[in-house]
VOBA-1610 file (N, C-alpha, C; in pm, whole numbers, padded with zeros to 5 digits, always signed):
BEGIN
Met+00476+00539-02942Met+00412+00625-02830Met+00395+00624-02670Asn+00434+00459-02640Asn+00575+00436-02570Asn+00644+00507-02493Asp+00769+00509-02618Asp+00905+00572-02677Asp+00894+00726-02629Ser+00761+00812-02648Ser+00731+00955-02638Ser+00717+00974-02485Ile+00665+00895-02439Ile+00599+00891-02331Ile+00685+00845-02231Lys+00805+00786-02302Lys+00961+00785-02233Lys+01050+00890-02221Glu+01017+00950-02321Glu+01108+01123-02313Glu+01061+01160-02238Gln+00890+01229-02209Gln+00907+01305-02127Gln+00877+01273-02006Val+00910+01139-01901Val+00915+01092-01817Val+01036+01156-01790Gln+01183+01186-01858Gln+01312+01196-01845Gln+01297+01321-01852Arg+01237+01436-01932Arg+01210+01564-01953Arg+01194+01622-01824Gln+01050+01535-01707Gln+01015+01623-01644Gln+01111+01568-01496Phe+01182+01397-01511Phe+01278+01376-01421Phe+01366+01494-01401Ser+01393+01496-01551Ser+01630+01497-01490Ser+01563+01702-01500Arg+01482+01731-01515Arg+01427+01894-01433Arg+01404+01948-01302Asn+01411+01834-01280Asn+01326+01804-01078Asn+01382+01715-00999Ala+01508+01636-01032Ala+01513+01516-00970Ala+01621+01589-00832Gln+01657+01687-00848Gln+01617+01712-00634Gln+01531+01736-00550His+01424+01745-00656His+01301+01792-00557His+01269+01641-00496Tyr+01242+01541-00595Tyr+01210+01444-00578Tyr+01318+01351-00444Val+01450+01415-00446Val+01572+01347-00348Val+01511+01438-00225Ala+01512+01532-00177Ala+01440+01630-00120Ala+01306+01621-00022Ser+01211+01533-00032Ser+01080+01546-00058Ser+00996+01464+00039Pro+00934+01478+00089Pro+00900+01455+00242Pro+00864+01290+00223Leu+00760+01278+00124Leu+00654+01203+00119Leu+00801+01100+00042His+00862+01158-00099His+00918+01005-00038His+01050+01007+00038Ala+01095+01039+00088Ala+01213+01043+00158Ala+01179+00968+00283Lys+01038+00982+00342Lys+01036+00918+00467Lys+00835+00842+00405Gly+00737+00832+00558Gly+00704+00811+00545Gly+00681+00663+00619Gly+00494+00562+00616Gly+00479+00485+00666Gly+00543+00326+00563Asp+00500+00375+00453Asp+00525+00302+00370Asp+00670+00234+00331Leu+00726+00355+00343Leu+00918+00347+00351Leu+00968+00234+00419Ser+00928+00208+00542Ser+00989+00139+00701Ser+00882+00055+00651Tyr+00722+00008+00640Tyr+00676-00094+00603Tyr+00729-00200+00508Leu+00753-00140+00371Leu+00851-00256+00328Leu+00998-00274+00319Val+01106-00174+00383Val+01207-00267+00455Val+01166-00298+00593Ser+01100-00345+00675Ser+00986-00456+00766Ser+01011-00624+00672Val+00910-00589+00587Val+00856-00717+00502Val+00995-00741+00480Ser+01067-00691+00405Ser+01168-00724+00260Ser+01230-00900+00309Glu+01241-00845+00416Glu+01365-01023+00533Glu+01440-00998+00456Ala+01523-00863+00408Ala+01645-00849+00431Ala+01746-00921+00492Asp+01817-00959+00457Asp+01977-01020+00513Asp+02096-00994+00400Gly+02217-01036+00480Gly+02373-00973+00446Gly+02390-01042+00272Asn+02349-01207+00278Asn+02370-01230+00117Asn+02251-01185-00006Met+02142-01094+00023Met+02077-01072-00066Met+02112-00973-00157Glu+02040-00998-00314Glu+02090-00928-00397Glu+01932-00785-00454Val+01946-00712-00444Val+01856-00609-00438Val+01856-00538-00560Leu+01739-00539-00670Leu+01711-00475-00789Leu+01640-00340-00766Asp+01658-00224-00757Asp+01515-00115-00744Asp+01514-00072-00886Ile+01315-00083-00891Ile+01396-00051-01024Ile+01305+00136-01027Ala+01355+00231-01081Ala+01304+00365-01111Ala+01304+00361-00943Thr+01468+00380-00910Thr+01441+00462-00787Thr+01413+00617-00796Gly+01421+00661-00864Gly+01408+00802-00875Gly+01477+00891-00688Gly+01485+00935-00662Gly+01613+00913-00536Gly+01669+00907-00485Gly+01636+00751-00443Gly+01707+00646-00420Gly+01695+00641-00288His+01538+00661-00230His+01531+00663-00075His+01493+00473-00036Val+01441+00364-00168Val+01454+00243-00132Val+01600+00188-00101Ala+01746+00180-00192Ala+01821+00170-00202Ala+01880+00226-00089Asn+01885+00308-00015Asn+01942+00389+00037Asn+01908+00342+00152Ala+01721+00264+00182Ala+01709+00220+00353Ala+01762+00055+00332Leu+01750+00020+00205Leu+01758-00097+00231Leu+01914-00173+00211Ala+02014-00051+00172Ala+02169-00098+00136Ala+02250-00127+00232Pro+02182-00111+00428Pro+02309-00118+00504Pro+02261-00276+00583Leu+02164-00308+00513Leu+02093-00526+00564Leu+02152-00595+00486Val+02220-00545+00277Val+02210-00642+00233Val+02326-00637+00158Arg+02316-00743+00058Arg+02507-00796+00022Arg+02509-00645-00073Arg+02434-00600-00173Arg+02425-00499-00287Arg+02280-00497-00336Val+02262-00371-00363Val+02188-00349-00412Val+02160-00289-00566Thr+02143-00289-00686Thr+02130-00187-00816Thr+01996-00118-00840Ala+02051-00001-00842Ala+01962+00127-00855Ala+01902+00119-00992Cys+01815+00138-01072Cys+01838+00141-01181Cys+01682+00226-01210Asp+01734+00348-01281Asp+01599+00479-01360Asp+01628+00470-01489Leu+01519+00508-01515Leu+01530+00574-01708Leu+01639+00667-01729Thr+01599+00768-01637Thr+01650+00908-01609Thr+01809+00924-01605Lys+01883+00955-01641Lys+02038+00980-01577Lys+02093+01061-01496Glu+01925+01196-01493Glu+01981+01307-01392Glu+01929+01242-01272Met+01819+01147-01226Met+01814+01126-01158Met+01871+01029-01077Leu+01915+00895-01155Leu+02015+00856-01140Leu+02185+00960-01038Glu+02200+01013-01199Glu+02316+01120-01001Glu+02279+01162-00919Ala+02129+01193-00912Ala+02089+01258-00778Ala+02062+01156-00687Ala+02030+01027-00726Ala+02046+00966-00609Ala+02180+00896-00588Ala+02297+00916-00639Ala+02435+00838-00626Ala+02431+00929-00544Ala+02456+01055-00509Ala+02509+01212-00466Ala+02403+01133-00309Phe+02300+01138-00290Phe+02305+01124-00167Phe+02330+00947-00128Ile+02270+00901-00164Ile+02348+00745-00131Ile+02461+00723-00055Arg+02547+00794-00136Arg+02702+00795-00117Arg+02749+00852-00064Gly+02642+01047+00032Gly+02697+01108+00124Gly+02603+00995+00184Asn+02573+00917+00232Asn+02493+00835+00386Asn+02573+00746+00357Gly+02722+00702+00331Gly+02831+00653+00316Gly+02811+00499+00243His+02718+00527+00182His+02686+00295+00106His+02736+00339+00022Ser+02890+00235+00041Ser+02944+00173-00106Ser+02901+00090-00229Asn+02763+00019-00134Asn+02735-00167-00214Asn+02588-00113-00302Val+02617+00020-00325Val+02528+00043-00427Val+02551+00099-00537Asp+02528-00004-00697Asp+02516+00021-00864Asp+02470+00129-00892Phe+02447+00183-00978Phe+02361+00238-01038Phe+02401+00251-01239Val+02252+00232-01252Val+02228+00124-01372Val+02125+00261-01476Glu+02127+00278-01588Glu+02018+00379-01650Glu+01963+00197-01697Gly+01809+00243-01710Gly+01773+00135-01837Gly+01595+00143-01736Asp+01559+00063-01859Asp+01406+00084-01871Asp+01272-00003-01798Ala+01152-00038-01704Ala+01154-00132-01625Ala+01072-00174-01718Glu+01086-00196-01811Glu+00947-00267-01920Glu+01154-00343-02009Arg+01235-00344-02014Arg+01323-00397-02054Arg+01431-00372-01974Leu+01490-00471-01884Leu+01531-00483-01720Leu+01662-00567-01830Pro+01833-00450-01828Pro+01939-00454-01865Pro+02027-00585-01713Phe+01981-00648-01716Phe+02012-00820-01620Phe+01949-00905-01651Pro+02047-00976-01613Pro+02014-01186-01657Pro+01846-01214-01602Asp+01790-01299-01623Asp+01691-01415-01577Asp+01757-01438-01429Gly+01724-01463-01352Gly+01696-01481-01185Gly+01825-01394-01115Ala+01845-01322-01164Ala+01969-01246-01034Ala+01934-01163-00967Phe+01795-01191-00956Phe+01804-01116-00788Phe+01693-01137-00739Asp+01719-01129-00583Asp+01682-01233-00456Asp+01493-01189-00427Leu+01544-00993-00415Leu+01467-00872-00398Leu+01450-00813-00490Val+01299-00765-00552Val+01301-00672-00634Val+01135-00572-00553Thr+01196-00431-00576Thr+01101-00269-00479Thr+01104-00236-00630Cys+00945-00160-00634Cys+00971-00033-00708Cys+00895+00044-00614Arg+00917+00108-00640Arg+00759+00287-00495Arg+00822+00331-00538Ile+00645+00385-00557Ile+00631+00537-00638Ile+00623+00598-00752Ala+00584+00465-00871Ala+00699+00481-00963Ala+00594+00488-01155Ala+00553+00297-01036Ala+00479+00216-01173Ala+00406+00284-01261His+00336+00471-01153His+00182+00526-01254His+00279+00597-01353His+00387+00560-01392His+00453+00677-01513His+00488+00529-01639Phe+00493+00430-01564Phe+00487+00301-01700Phe+00436+00332-01849Pro+00455+00327-01908Pro+00314+00296-02009Pro+00303+00143-02032Asp+00326+00112-02032Asp+00327-00062-02038Asp+00358-00110-01873Val+00248-00158-01801Val+00258-00209-01647Val+00291-00339-01707Pro+00243-00445-01740Pro+00185-00586-01794Pro+00379-00594-01853Ala+00429-00538-01887Ala+00578-00580-01933Ala+00682-00522-01831Phe+00606-00387-01765Phe+00723-00429-01598Phe+00721-00557-01500Ala+00578-00590-01554Ala+00515-00722-01380Ala+00609-00846-01487Ala+00640-00875-01587Ala+00727-00875-01642Ala+00807-00971-01661Glu+00898-00810-01624Glu+00974-00828-01664Glu+01035-00863-01492Ser+01009-00779-01420Ser+01057-00820-01301Ser+01027-01008-01234Phe+00904-01000-01266Phe+00944-01207-01259Phe+01097-01211-01331Arg+01078-01245-01436Arg+01213-01251-01515Arg+01323-01215-01377Val+01367-01139-01391Val+01489-01118-01325Val+01526-01148-01148Leu+01406-01207-01107Leu+01352-01258-00964Leu+01447-01436-00938Lys+01467-01442-00884Lys+01523-01607-00821Lys+01340-01654-00812Pro+01344-01837-00815Pro+01268-01898-00761Pro+01204-01815-00629Gly+01159-01855-00542Gly+01101-01849-00427Gly+01132-01642-00418Gly+01175-01567-00499Gly+01265-01422-00505Gly+01097-01362-00448Arg+01079-01233-00406Arg+00963-01121-00364Arg+01003-00968-00451Leu+00893-00986-00529Leu+00892-00819-00528Leu+00741-00741-00391Leu+00811-00637-00369Leu+00791-00516-00389Leu+00704-00421-00409Leu+00579-00412-00433Leu+00567-00268-00567Leu+00473-00208-00441Ile+00473-00083-00442Ile+00455+00035-00363Ile+00407+00126-00472Asp+00252+00233-00546Asp+00255+00257-00604Asp+00115+00358-00548Asn+00011+00485-00607Asn-00031+00527-00540Asn-00137+00487-00707Val-00235+00446-00623Val-00363+00368-00655Val-00484+00423-00654Ala-00570+00438-00758Ala-00705+00431-00794Ala-00821+00380-00686Pro-00934+00506-00693Pro-01064+00396-00622Pro-01097+00339-00662Glu-01113+00217-00628Glu-01217+00136-00743Glu-01426+00162-00815Asn-01411+00323-00771Asn-01547+00379-00757Asn-01459+00396-00989Gly-01497+00359-01073Gly-01516+00472-01173Gly-01502+00601-01189Met-01549+00675-01164Met-01563+00817-01153Met-01489+00872-01087Phe-01467+00832-00990Phe-01378+00900-00906Phe-01218+00848-00948Asp-01168+00716-00996Asp-01070+00684-01037Asp-01069+00788-01202Arg-01117+00808-01254Arg-01070+00874-01365Arg-01082+01044-01315Phe-01146+01102-01224Phe-01107+01235-01164Phe-00959+01239-01137Tyr-00926+01101-01043Tyr-00818+01147-00982Tyr-00670+01155-01059Asn-00707+01035-01203Asn-00650+00984-01302Asn-00571+01162-01368Glu-00688+01198-01396Glu-00716+01343-01465Glu-00601+01431-01374Val-00621+01468-01220Val-00584+01514-01136Val-00439+01500-01161Glu-00419+01380-01159Glu-00219+01376-01119Glu-00222+01386-01320Lys-00276+01407-01403Lys-00161+01381-01538Lys-00187+01554-01588Gln-00302+01650-01492Gln-00303+01766-01525Gln-00129+01791-01450Arg-00126+01805-01328Arg-00027+01864-01267Arg+00145+01802-01310Asp+00130+01670-01353Asp+00211+01571-01381Asp+00170+01497-01531Pro+00224+01571-01674Pro+00202+01468-01857Pro+00308+01400-01815Ser+00410+01324-01727Ser+00454+01214-01720Ser+00373+01139-01643His+00295+01167-01593His+00213+01056-01562His+00105+00995-01662Val+00090+00837-01668Val+00071+00749-01759Val-00076+00718-01663Arg-00051+00635-01520Arg-00269+00582-01523Arg-00179+00549-01366Ala-00292+00623-01251Ala-00265+00492-01128Ala-00352+00382-01174Trp-00278+00233-01104Trp-00411+00121-01132Trp-00474+00102-01021Thr-00615+00057-01012Thr-00663+00043-00860Thr-00627-00090-00805Lys-00669-00121-00675Lys-00581-00295-00612Lys-00593-00436-00667Thr-00701-00357-00697Thr-00817-00456-00821Thr-00646-00573-00849Glu-00643-00467-01008Glu-00580-00437-01111Glu-00484-00450-01094Trp-00390-00440-00998Trp-00258-00477-00987Trp-00278-00615-00895Ile-00380-00665-00832Ile-00353-00801-00845Ile-00384-00883-00885Arg-00489-00831-00996Arg-00496-00987-01117Arg-00363-01007-01187Leu-00350-00817-01214Leu-00195-00855-01340Leu-00060-00895-01231Leu-00059-00922-01127Leu+00104-00979-01113Leu-00010-01102-01074Glu-00094-01133-01049Glu-00128-01316-01020Glu-00103-01409-01205Val-00155-01282-01337Val-00159-01342-01459Val+00016-01337-01497Ser+00078-01297-01382Ser+00213-01245-01460Ser+00283-01362-01443Gly+00166-01461-01295Gly+00272-01580-01259Gly+00349-01598-01076Phe+00298-01458-01047Phe+00313-01390-00904Phe+00260-01507-00846Arg+00228-01516-00691Arg+00152-01510-00614Arg+00178-01426-00479Val+00024-01366-00527Val+00044-01186-00384Val+00008-01232-00280Asp+00124-01211-00171Asp+00156-01332+00004Asp+00061-01175+00025Ser+00056-01013+00013Ser-00018-00965+00075Ser-00025-00811-00023Met-00166-00710+00136Met-00121-00583+00031Met-00163-00474+00135Val-00169-00417+00168Val-00187-00332+00278Val-00158-00159+00179Arg-00281-00081+00293Arg-00291+00027+00152Arg-00211+00096+00335Phe-00221+00283+00237Phe-00148+00403+00344Phe-00231+00517+00265Pro-00297+00537+00404Pro-00313+00712+00342Pro-00235+00800+00277Lys-00241+00890+00198Lys-00175+01048+00156Lys-00332+01146+00210Met-00225+01249+00264Met-00200+01381+00224Met-00116+01425+00168Phe-00151+01505+00049Phe-00070+01600-00106Phe-00095+01781-00077Gln+00016+01835+00030Gln+00008+01903+00039Gln-00029+02002-00114Phe-00131+02075-00110Phe-00106+02123-00259Phe+00000+02202-00330Arg+00107+02298-00249Arg+00178+02372-00322Arg+00231+02269-00375Asp+00292+02264-00204Asp+00381+02139-00249Asp+00395+02019-00333Trp+00328+01978-00382Trp+00330+01887-00436Trp+00338+01892-00616Cys+00271+02097-00617Cys+00228+02071-00748Cys+00412+02130-00745Gly+00454+02216-00679Gly+00599+02249-00696Gly+00716+02158-00693Arg+00703+02049-00676Arg+00812+01959-00674Arg+00810+01814-00803Ala+00627+01893-00878Ala+00655+01846-01025Ala+00689+01945-01121Gly+00716+02077-01077Gly+00761+02175-01164Gly+00679+02271-01238Leu+00564+02270-01152Leu+00368+02300-01261Leu+00429+02414-01227Pro+00403+02552-01357Pro+00410+02679-01357Pro+00275+02745-01249Lys+00281+02856-01172Lys+00160+02904-01106Lys-00007+02842-01155Glu+00057+02923-01305Glu-00087+02946-01352Glu-00165+02854-01392Gln-00078+02757-01427Gln-00149+02577-01416Gln-00167+02581-01274Ala-00091+02546-01146Ala-00124+02500-01070Ala-00287+02585-00988Asp-00279+02692-01050Asp-00426+02741-01024Asp-00558+02707-01109Leu-00565+02660-01218Leu-00627+02586-01336Leu-00632+02379-01212Leu-00513+02405-01160Leu-00574+02236-01086Leu-00631+02264-00942Glu-00583+02371-00924Glu-00674+02436-00764Glu-00776+02419-00801Ser-00824+02528-00938Ser-00973+02521-00931Ser-01062+02405-00950Lys-00979+02312-00994Lys-01074+02202-01086Lys-01088+02072-00938Leu-00989+02118-00844Leu-01005+02021-00695Leu-01097+02091-00629Leu-01114+02220-00620Leu-01262+02309-00529Leu-01371+02310-00620Gln-01366+02312-00686Gln-01491+02320-00751Gln-01555+02170-00822Ala-01485+02087-00760Ala-01524+01914-00822Ala-01647+01921-00734Pro-01777+01789-00798Pro-01905+01816-00696Pro-01881+01765-00552Glu-01967+01793-00482Glu-01933+01777-00342Glu-01955+01622-00312Glu-01957+01522-00331Glu-01870+01359-00281Glu-01780+01374-00352Met-01717+01443-00450Met-01573+01403-00523Met-01500+01471-00383Arg-01556+01584-00389Arg-01415+01636-00261Arg-01446+01582-00145Arg-01564+01542-00094Arg-01547+01446+00064Arg-01519+01406+00040Phe-01474+01251-00093Phe-01412+01202-00076Phe-01305+01160-00102Phe-01234+01278-00134Phe-01071+01299-00204Phe-01026+01403-00023Ser-01146+01429+00034Ser-01073+01524+00142Ser-01024+01624+00091Val-01103+01707+00069Val-01063+01826+00000Val-01047+01966+00091Gln-00952+02025+00145Gln-00964+02118+00271Gln-00866+02236+00195Ala-01007+02338+00247Ala-00905+02460+00214Ala-00891+02554+00349Asp-00829+02668+00322Asp-00817+02730+00466Asp-00920+02864+00405Glu-00913+02926+00527Glu-01044+03046+00564Glu-00962+03164+00448Ser-00932+03150+00347Ser-00918+03243+00235Ser-01007+03170+00090Gly-01014+03002+00096Gly-01095+02959+00017Gly-00922+02897-00088Asn-00834+02886-00025Asn-00673+02830-00130Asn-00728+02706-00084Leu-00640+02621-00128Leu-00658+02522-00140Leu-00565+02480-00066Val-00575+02390+00065Val-00428+02356+00116Val-00387+02231+00097Ser-00519+02098+00044Ser-00452+01956+00099Ser-00532+01914+00026Phe-00516+01713-00038Phe-00668+01664-00041Phe-00557+01511-00023Gly-00645+01411-00045Gly-00594+01326+00039Gly-00654+01176-00083Gly-00539+01109-00113Gly-00560+01011-00177Gly-00473+00862-00136Glu-00441+00771-00218Glu-00421+00671-00089Glu-00273+00573-00194Ser-00155+00520-00168Ser-00058+00387-00191Ser-00118+00262-00179Ala-00048+00178-00234Ala-00046+00046-00119Ala+00022-00025-00177Cys+00074-00100-00105Cys+00221-00236-00056Cys+00155-00342-00123Phe+00234-00412-00266Phe+00177-00557-00294Phe+00319-00594-00245Arg+00285-00683-00202Arg+00402-00862-00124Arg+00400-00943-00247Ala+00502-00953-00383Ala+00453-01069-00400Ala+00559-01185-00504Ile+00517-01276-00474Ile+00613-01412-00453Ile+00599-01452-00591Arg+00822-01502-00616Arg+00751-01539-00735Arg+00790-01739-00713Pro+00675-01779-00755Pro+00727-01931-00651Pro+00847-02048-00715
//
């Protein structure tokens, strides 16, 4: 089952690699600048960016550290990230194909591990957390950012259904409390958590995942016809013609220390 999910992830991102490099939500945003600000980056630091995607975290940290290793399951994503990062003049980034749940690196190899807007694609999140802990040096830090589901079970299910309908490679967005518990059970000390409200521009959001128009129309109907309390919670916005413009979600950044 896990292998079939990962094959689906590779198909999804190999087809749409350039969309994620160019995506404003991924390339910019307060969460990325916050990650850099709390990274405590210095010129001696070895960094691992797991599921690097378009390479935006690796690109932002490269000028501040000794070396970044950008790791991703999908070869085409790595190629797109490499073109983007090298095009910005950074020569201290290595690109390695690898599985977030079975990292191809020795124990204690890194001072900092990052993972941004990717873990909702991992079929075995506890394995990812354990591997992140393993490859960090004692005193090293994990900076994890991901879209998070609401704590309310009904809203959690709805949000994850919407994400899965838009992108079949989506596995599950976890809640904030689930992440805190997992990280601490995995051995980390959670140092901080900061949430970031997000507005998804509906058609751009669908286009980035390569969703065909007829399927995007069905998803639009699902959001517009949701119960009023659901539409209010997710800030569902339509234009004067009744077409869906945007809806809201959130991400969270967890900073965790390996004791």
